[in-house]
C-alpha positions as CSV (number, residue, x, y, z in Angstrom):
1,F,-2.3,-33.7,-50.7
2,I,0.7,-33.7,-48.2
3,L,2.9,-31.7,-50.6
4,V,0.3,-29.2,-51.3
5,C,-0.3,-28.7,-47.3
6,F,3.6,-28.5,-47.0
7,A,3.7,-25.8,-49.8
8,C,0.9,-23.6,-48.1
9,A,2.5,-23.9,-44.8
10,S,5.9,-22.8,-46.3
11,C,4.0,-19.8,-48.0
12,F,2.3,-18.9,-44.9
13,F,5.6,-18.9,-42.8
14,S,7.5,-17.0,-45.6
15,G,4.6,-14.3,-45.8
16,F,4.8,-14.0,-41.8
17,L,8.4,-13.6,-41.9
18,L,8.3,-11.0,-44.6
19,L,5.7,-8.9,-42.9
20,R,7.6,-9.0,-39.7
21,L,10.7,-7.9,-41.3
22,L,8.8,-5.1,-42.9
23,Q,7.5,-4.0,-39.7
24,L,11.0,-3.9,-37.9
25,Q,12.1,-1.8,-40.9
26,F,9.3,0.4,-40.4
27,D,9.8,0.7,-36.6
28,Y,13.5,1.4,-37.4
29,E,12.8,4.3,-39.9
30,S,10.0,5.7,-37.5
31,E,12.4,5.5,-34.5
32,K,15.0,7.3,-36.4
33,T,12.5,10.0,-37.5
34,R,11.0,10.4,-34.1
35,C,14.5,10.6,-32.5
36,S,15.9,13.1,-35.0
37,G,16.7,16.8,-34.1
38,Y,18.7,16.3,-30.8
39,G,22.3,16.8,-30.3
40,S,24.7,14.0,-30.5
41,T,24.4,10.6,-32.2
42,V,24.9,7.3,-30.7
43,E,24.8,3.9,-32.3
44,T,23.0,1.2,-30.3
45,S,22.4,-2.4,-31.5
46,Y,19.2,-4.2,-30.4
47,Q,17.2,-7.1,-31.4
48,D,13.5,-7.5,-31.1
49,R,11.9,-10.0,-28.8
50,Y,11.4,-12.7,-31.3
51,G,15.1,-12.7,-32.5
52,Y,14.0,-12.4,-36.1
53,A,16.4,-9.4,-36.9
54,S,18.7,-6.8,-35.6
55,R,19.6,-3.2,-36.5
56,H,21.9,-0.4,-35.7
57,V,19.8,2.7,-34.8
58,D,21.3,6.1,-34.8
59,E,19.5,7.9,-32.1
60,H,19.4,11.3,-31.2
61,V,17.9,11.3,-27.7
62,E,17.1,13.4,-24.7
63,R,18.5,11.7,-21.7
64,H,16.2,10.9,-19.0
65,R,16.8,10.1,-15.1
66,Y,15.8,6.6,-13.9
67,D,14.8,5.5,-10.5
68,V,16.1,2.2,-9.5
69,L,14.1,-0.4,-7.6
70,K,16.1,-3.2,-6.5
71,N,15.3,-6.9,-6.8
72,V,11.7,-6.1,-8.3
73,D,10.3,-6.7,-11.8
74,V,7.2,-6.0,-13.8
75,D,5.1,-9.1,-14.9
76,G,4.5,-9.0,-18.6
77,K,4.0,-5.6,-20.3
78,D,6.8,-6.5,-22.5
79,L,7.8,-3.7,-25.1
80,L,11.0,-4.9,-26.7
81,F,13.7,-7.4,-25.8
82,V,17.5,-5.9,-26.0
83,A,20.4,-8.4,-26.1
84,T,22.4,-6.6,-23.7
85,R,22.8,-5.9,-19.7
86,D,24.6,-2.8,-20.3
87,V,22.4,-0.4,-18.3
88,A,23.7,2.6,-20.0
89,R,22.7,1.2,-23.5
90,L,19.2,0.3,-22.1
91,K,18.8,3.8,-20.9
92,L,19.6,5.2,-23.9
93,L,17.2,3.1,-25.9
94,C,14.3,3.6,-23.4
95,S,14.8,7.4,-23.3
96,A,14.5,7.2,-27.2
97,M,11.2,5.5,-27.1
98,S,8.2,7.6,-25.9
99,D,6.2,4.4,-25.3
100,C,8.9,2.9,-23.1
101,W,7.9,3.1,-19.5
102,G,11.1,1.3,-17.9
103,F,13.2,-1.5,-18.1
104,N,14.9,-4.5,-16.4
105,S,18.5,-5.2,-16.0
106,N,18.0,-8.4,-18.0
107,G,17.2,-6.3,-21.2
108,W,13.4,-6.3,-21.2
109,L,11.9,-2.8,-21.9
110,K,8.3,-2.5,-20.4
111,S,5.3,-0.3,-21.7
112,H,3.9,0.1,-18.3
113,G,3.1,-1.9,-15.3
114,V,3.6,-2.1,-11.5
115,P,7.0,-3.2,-10.2
116,E,5.7,-5.7,-7.7
117,V,7.3,-9.2,-8.6
118,A,10.0,-9.9,-6.1
119,T,13.1,-11.4,-7.9
120,T,16.9,-11.8,-7.1
121,N,17.8,-11.7,-11.0
122,A,17.0,-8.2,-11.8
123,D,16.6,-4.6,-10.9
124,F,13.8,-2.4,-12.4
125,Y,14.7,1.1,-13.8
126,V,11.7,3.5,-14.1
127,K,11.9,6.5,-16.5
128,Q,11.5,9.9,-15.1
129,R,9.1,12.0,-17.3
130,G,10.8,15.3,-17.0
131,L,8.2,16.8,-14.7
132,R,9.4,19.0,-12.0
133,H,8.0,20.0,-8.5
134,E,7.3,23.5,-7.3
135,G,10.7,25.1,-6.6
136,G,12.1,23.4,-9.8
137,K,13.6,20.2,-8.1
138,P,13.5,17.2,-10.2
139,A,10.1,15.5,-9.9
140,A,9.6,12.0,-8.6
141,V,8.2,9.6,-11.2
142,Q,4.8,11.1,-12.1
143,Q,3.4,8.2,-14.2
144,H,0.6,6.1,-12.8
145,Y,1.9,2.6,-11.9
146,G,-0.4,0.5,-14.1
147,Y,-3.9,2.2,-13.2
148,E,-5.5,5.6,-13.3
149,Y,-5.9,6.4,-9.7
150,G,-5.5,9.8,-8.1
151,G,-4.0,9.0,-4.8
152,R,-0.2,9.0,-4.1
153,F,0.3,5.4,-4.9
154,G,-0.4,6.5,-8.4
155,L,2.5,8.9,-8.0
156,F,5.1,6.7,-6.2
157,S,8.2,8.4,-6.7
158,A,11.9,8.5,-6.1
159,E,11.3,9.1,-2.6
160,Y,9.8,5.6,-2.4
161,Y,12.8,4.1,-4.2
162,D,15.0,6.2,-1.8
163,M,13.1,4.5,1.1
164,M,13.8,1.0,-0.3
165,E,17.4,1.7,-0.5
166,N,18.3,3.9,2.5
167,M,15.7,3.5,5.4
168,K,17.2,1.6,8.3
169,I,15.4,1.1,11.6
170,Y,16.9,0.0,15.0
171,T,14.9,-2.1,17.1
172,Y,15.4,-2.2,20.9
173,D,16.2,-5.7,22.3
174,V,13.1,-5.3,24.9
175,K,12.8,-7.9,27.5
176,I,10.3,-6.2,29.6
177,G,6.8,-7.7,29.2
178,E,8.1,-11.1,27.7
179,D,6.2,-12.9,30.3
180,M,3.0,-11.7,28.8
181,P,2.5,-14.1,25.5
182,D,1.3,-13.0,22.3
183,V,-2.2,-13.8,21.6
184,E,-3.6,-14.6,17.8
185,D,-6.4,-12.3,16.8
186,Y,-7.2,-11.2,13.4
187,K,-8.5,-8.0,14.7
188,Y,-5.7,-6.8,16.9
189,G,-2.7,-8.7,15.5
190,V,-0.9,-6.2,13.7
191,D,1.6,-5.0,16.3
192,Q,3.1,-8.6,16.6
193,L,3.1,-9.1,12.9
194,F,4.7,-5.7,12.2
195,I,7.4,-6.5,14.8
196,T,8.1,-9.8,13.2
197,L,8.2,-8.5,9.5
198,L,10.4,-5.5,10.5
199,K,13.0,-7.8,12.3
200,N,13.2,-10.2,9.4
201,S,13.4,-7.3,6.6
202,K,16.2,-5.4,4.9
203,F,15.2,-2.3,6.9
204,S,16.3,-3.8,10.2
205,T,19.8,-2.7,11.4
206,H,21.7,-3.5,14.4
207,N,24.0,-0.5,14.0
208,P,22.3,2.3,15.7
209,S,24.6,5.0,13.7
210,Q,22.8,3.8,10.6
211,A,19.3,4.2,12.0
212,T,16.8,6.6,10.4
213,F,14.3,5.4,13.3
214,F,14.5,3.7,16.6
215,F,11.7,1.3,17.2
216,L,10.2,0.4,20.6
217,P,8.5,-3.1,20.0
218,T,5.4,-2.6,22.3
219,R,2.8,-5.1,22.1
220,C,-0.4,-3.5,23.6
221,F,-2.8,-6.3,22.8
222,A,-0.5,-8.8,24.6
223,Y,-0.3,-6.5,27.7
224,R,-4.1,-6.0,27.7
225,R,-4.9,-9.5,27.3
226,S,-2.7,-10.6,30.3
227,Q,-5.9,-9.5,32.6
228,Q,-9.5,-10.5,32.0
229,D,-10.8,-7.0,33.2
230,R,-10.4,-4.5,30.3
231,K,-9.7,-1.8,32.6
232,A,-7.0,-3.6,34.7
233,G,-5.6,-4.8,31.3
234,G,-5.2,-1.4,30.0
235,R,-3.5,-0.2,33.0
236,V,-1.0,-3.2,32.9
237,A,-0.3,-2.0,29.2
238,A,0.2,1.5,30.0
239,M,2.6,0.5,33.0
240,T,4.7,-1.9,30.7
241,V,4.9,0.8,27.9
242,R,6.1,3.4,30.7
243,D,8.8,0.7,31.9
244,I,10.0,0.0,28.5
245,V,10.4,3.9,27.6
246,D,12.4,4.3,31.1
247,W,14.6,1.4,30.2
248,A,15.6,2.8,26.8
249,K,16.1,6.3,28.2
250,S,18.3,5.1,31.0
251,L,20.6,2.7,29.1
252,F,20.9,4.2,25.6
253,P,21.5,7.8,24.3
254,Y,19.3,7.6,21.5
255,W,16.0,9.0,23.0
256,N,17.6,11.9,24.6
257,A,19.2,12.8,21.2
258,S,15.8,13.8,19.8
259,R,13.6,13.7,22.8
260,G,12.0,10.6,21.3
261,S,11.0,12.4,17.8
262,D,12.9,9.7,15.9
263,H,11.5,7.0,17.8
264,V,8.4,4.8,16.8
265,Y,6.1,2.7,18.9
266,I,3.0,0.5,18.1
267,C,-0.2,-0.3,19.4
268,S,-3.1,-2.1,17.4
269,H,-5.6,-2.3,20.3
270,D,-8.5,0.1,20.8
271,M,-6.4,1.9,23.5
272,G,-4.3,3.3,20.7
273,G,-2.0,6.0,21.9
274,E,-3.6,6.1,25.4
275,C,-1.0,3.3,26.2
276,S,1.6,6.3,26.6
277,Q,-0.5,7.9,29.3
278,L,1.9,6.9,32.2
279,A,5.1,7.1,30.3
280,D,7.4,10.1,29.7
281,S,5.3,12.9,28.1
282,D,7.4,12.8,25.1
283,L,6.3,9.5,24.0
284,H,3.0,11.1,23.3
285,K,4.1,14.4,22.1
286,N,7.1,13.4,19.9
287,A,7.4,9.8,19.2
288,I,5.4,8.4,16.2
289,G,2.7,6.0,17.1
290,L,1.7,3.4,14.7
291,L,-2.0,2.9,15.8
292,N,-5.5,1.4,15.0
293,T,-7.4,4.1,17.0
294,A,-6.9,7.2,14.9
295,D,-9.5,9.9,16.0
296,Y,-9.1,13.5,15.6
297,S,-11.4,14.1,18.6
298,E,-9.3,12.1,20.9
299,P,-6.1,13.7,22.7
300,W,-4.0,10.6,22.4
301,F,-3.8,10.6,18.5
302,V,-1.7,13.5,17.2
303,P,-2.3,13.8,13.4
304,H,0.9,15.4,12.1
305,K,3.1,12.6,13.4
306,D,1.1,9.6,14.2
307,I,0.2,6.9,11.5
308,C,-3.1,4.9,11.3
309,L,-2.4,1.3,10.5
310,P,-4.3,-0.9,8.0
311,H,-6.2,-2.4,10.6
312,H,-5.9,-6.0,10.9
313,P,-3.7,-8.6,9.3
314,S,-5.2,-11.0,6.7
315,H,-2.5,-13.2,4.7
316,G,-2.5,-16.8,3.7
317,E,-4.8,-18.9,1.5
318,N,-7.8,-18.9,3.8
319,S,-7.5,-15.0,4.6
320,L,-10.1,-12.5,3.8
321,S,-8.2,-10.8,1.4
322,V,-7.7,-14.0,-0.7
323,R,-11.1,-15.2,-0.4
324,G,-12.5,-11.9,-1.3
325,R,-10.3,-11.9,-4.6
326,K,-13.1,-13.2,-6.8
327,A,-15.5,-11.0,-5.3
328,R,-13.5,-7.8,-6.0
329,E,-13.6,-8.7,-9.7
330,S,-17.4,-9.0,-9.6
331,S,-19.5,-6.4,-11.4
332,S,-21.9,-4.1,-9.5
333,T,-24.9,-5.6,-11.2
334,E,-24.1,-8.9,-9.7
335,R,-24.6,-7.3,-6.2
336,T,-28.2,-7.2,-5.4
337,I,-28.4,-5.7,-1.9
338,L,-28.0,-1.9,-1.6
339,A,-26.2,-1.8,1.8
340,F,-25.2,-4.3,4.8
341,F,-24.1,-4.1,8.1
342,A,-23.6,-7.1,10.7
343,G,-22.7,-6.6,14.4
344,N,-23.7,-5.0,17.9
345,L,-26.3,-2.4,16.9
346,K,-26.6,-1.2,20.3
347,R,-22.8,-0.3,20.6
348,G,-21.7,3.2,20.4
349,R,-23.5,6.4,19.9
350,V,-24.8,6.0,16.3
351,R,-25.6,2.4,15.6
352,Q,-28.9,2.6,17.6
353,S,-30.1,5.3,15.4
354,I,-29.3,3.4,12.1
355,Y,-30.9,0.3,13.7
356,S,-34.3,2.1,14.6
357,L,-34.3,4.3,11.1
358,W,-33.5,1.3,8.7
359,R,-34.3,-2.2,10.3
360,Q,-37.5,-2.3,8.1
361,D,-35.9,-1.3,4.9
362,S,-35.7,-4.1,2.7
363,T,-32.9,-2.9,0.8
364,I,-30.7,-2.3,3.7
365,H,-29.7,-5.4,5.5
366,L,-29.0,-4.9,9.3
367,V,-28.0,-7.9,11.4
368,H,-27.9,-7.4,15.1
369,G,-25.4,-9.9,16.2
370,Y,-22.7,-11.9,14.3
371,L,-23.1,-14.2,11.3
372,T,-21.3,-17.5,10.4
373,D,-18.3,-16.9,8.3
374,D,-19.9,-18.3,5.1
375,A,-22.9,-16.0,5.6
376,Y,-20.6,-13.0,6.4
377,Y,-18.8,-13.6,3.2
378,R,-22.1,-13.9,1.1
379,Y,-23.1,-10.6,2.3
380,L,-19.8,-9.0,1.6
381,T,-20.1,-10.4,-1.9
382,T,-23.6,-9.6,-2.8
383,S,-23.8,-6.0,-1.3
384,K,-23.0,-2.7,-3.3
385,F,-22.4,-0.9,0.1
386,C,-20.9,-1.9,3.4
387,L,-21.6,0.2,6.3
388,V,-18.5,1.0,8.5
389,V,-20.2,2.5,11.7
390,R,-18.6,3.9,14.8
391,G,-18.9,1.7,17.8
392,F,-17.0,2.6,21.1
393,R,-14.1,3.8,18.9
394,A,-13.7,5.5,15.3
395,W,-12.2,2.5,13.6
396,S,-13.6,-0.9,12.7
397,P,-12.2,-3.9,11.0
398,R,-15.2,-3.9,8.7
399,L,-13.6,-1.4,6.7
400,L,-11.0,-3.7,5.4
401,D,-13.3,-6.6,5.3
402,A,-15.3,-4.4,2.7
403,I,-12.3,-3.4,0.5
404,W,-11.2,-7.1,0.3
405,F,-14.5,-8.1,-1.1
406,G,-15.0,-5.1,-3.4
407,C,-17.8,-3.8,-1.3
408,V,-17.8,0.2,-1.4
409,P,-17.5,1.4,2.4
410,V,-19.9,3.8,3.7
411,I,-18.0,5.5,6.6
412,I,-20.1,6.7,9.3
413,S,-17.8,7.8,12.0
414,D,-16.9,11.5,12.4
415,W,-13.2,12.4,12.8
416,Y,-11.8,9.1,11.7
417,A,-8.2,9.3,10.4
418,L,-8.2,6.6,7.8
419,P,-5.5,4.0,7.2
420,L,-2.7,5.5,5.1
421,Q,-4.4,8.8,4.7
422,G,-2.5,11.0,2.3
423,L,-1.3,8.3,0.4
424,I,-4.8,6.9,-0.5
425,D,-7.6,9.3,-1.6
426,W,-10.4,7.6,0.3
427,N,-13.0,10.0,-1.6
428,D,-12.3,7.7,-4.7
429,I,-13.1,4.3,-2.8
430,A,-15.6,5.2,-0.1
431,V,-18.8,7.2,0.7
432,F,-18.8,9.6,3.8
433,L,-21.9,10.2,5.7
434,P,-21.9,12.4,8.9
435,E,-23.2,10.7,12.0
436,G,-25.9,13.5,12.5
437,Q,-27.0,12.6,8.9
438,V,-27.9,8.8,9.0
439,S,-31.6,9.7,8.2
440,N,-30.1,10.4,4.6
441,L,-28.6,7.2,4.2
442,K,-30.6,5.7,1.5
443,T,-30.9,9.1,-0.2
444,V,-27.2,9.3,-0.4
445,L,-26.5,5.8,-1.6
446,T,-29.1,5.7,-4.4
447,S,-27.8,9.0,-5.6
448,V,-24.4,7.2,-6.5
449,S,-24.5,6.9,-10.2
450,P,-23.8,3.3,-11.6
451,E,-20.9,4.7,-13.6
452,R,-19.4,6.1,-10.5
453,L,-20.2,3.0,-8.4
454,V,-18.2,1.0,-11.1
455,K,-15.3,3.4,-11.0
456,M,-15.1,3.1,-7.1
457,Q,-15.1,-0.6,-7.3
458,E,-12.3,-0.3,-9.9
459,N,-10.3,2.0,-7.7
460,I,-10.8,-0.5,-4.7
461,R,-9.3,-3.4,-6.7
462,N,-6.2,-1.0,-7.4
463,V,-5.8,0.0,-3.9
464,S,-6.5,-3.2,-1.8
465,K,-2.9,-4.5,-2.1
466,H,-1.7,-1.4,-0.3
467,L,-4.0,-2.3,2.6
468,T,-3.2,-6.0,2.8
469,W,-0.5,-7.3,5.0
470,N,1.7,-10.1,3.7
471,N,4.1,-12.4,5.4
472,P,6.6,-12.1,3.8
473,P,5.9,-8.8,2.7
474,E,5.3,-7.8,-1.0
475,P,6.1,-4.5,-2.8
476,F,3.7,-1.7,-2.2
477,D,1.8,-4.0,0.4
478,A,0.5,-2.7,4.1
479,F,4.1,-3.1,5.5
480,H,5.8,-1.1,2.8
481,S,3.1,1.7,2.8
482,V,3.4,2.0,6.5
483,L,7.2,2.3,6.2
484,F,6.7,4.8,3.4
485,Q,4.5,7.0,5.5
486,L,7.1,6.8,8.4
487,W,10.0,7.5,5.8
488,T,7.9,11.0,5.0
489,R,8.3,11.8,8.8
490,R,12.5,11.2,9.1
491,H,13.5,15.0,8.9
492,I,14.2,15.3,12.7
493,V,16.8,17.6,14.2
494,K,19.0,15.7,16.7
495,T,21.6,16.8,19.3
496,Q,25.0,16.0,18.1
497,T,25.8,12.4,19.8
498,N,28.2,10.0,19.1
499,F,26.7,6.6,19.3
């Protein structure tokens, strides 16, 4: 019996090895056929990932350009292993294979994926597809990074990799306002987090001659919370920002070289750009604001230059982004509540109308006041749609809460410039309802087909990483996405100044 079993196992293994060698021979012949018809011949030796055999393949290939992302790799999606670290050979082989999307410098060719795994052992090379922009310039990488999504994150380009390699930000060593300590707050904590992440990142430089931008590390929330009274706190914040700008102007030449156009400040508090009201007018007019309050109807937000931040930080094991991970994967059929909102329903110009119109509807759950964390998470998990309604300001932390739990946001806030607008196509992941049409709320929500709802939830899963802050940062997360938006604003004409 043992001999019979051993003989059967030997036959099985021999058959498997024979089939594998036949497959390699077929791949070899197919590759030769597919690559024939071009100019020159190059001999490349390669080994398949299992190490069973090697071949010499004559390749007649059209060369491609490759974008390089340093210290990043793709998790899985392995197409072929090549026993070489010769980048030129890897480029040649990847160019010869239409199903090769890119490769790492360790020799692994990849079929697709998102280069998001940080590593010190490899760089990742992404094949350009030969497409061209208008005007005939070489295209950015036009292949979607692992998912079918219409926003610019699906079209991350050579410009993104250019940023990763070349962007440098000089941060002023500001002592003004140091006596006002930071205050931990999940709603308003982005300014201090961004300052910390930037300081510890590869983008930071102490050499102003290398700087793409100059950063004024303003801490609006800390200044505001130095006073109990909201109005008094707002004035302290505006005075402190003014003093910081005056200090930078008087001691350094960088501001006057561009009238502040290559300078950046941050304010994640509700006051937003209003913190610049007492400062040099060029701060508001020229400098780039990283702001939570991004409202087209307010004079302190300047759409062509200012950037709307992903609103609040949520990182770590107990964060909303982590706790909502399972909910993001749940199907729409598991969500039994049509729509949900919890908060102060008497605040602002539109919430009272929603409350009076829909509080009796059993499919729309409106909670006036605040819930326990567990109850709030339960609603986010079991609701198809989550209402993001204007309060005193256009923005609300409920937007990212909904995204992190896979609940489709319903944005009822006119003239709201959304986070990462222009990079994310919000029409693919949210429903928009004008403030004057809240009486149509249920009609609009029930008109969303099950197929569209499923697609929107899938898109939410795909873009949630770009709206999530991490410490330390991860590729393509909120930190890098904000910097990418900043990078696209880098073309500033400066007065010739020797720093």
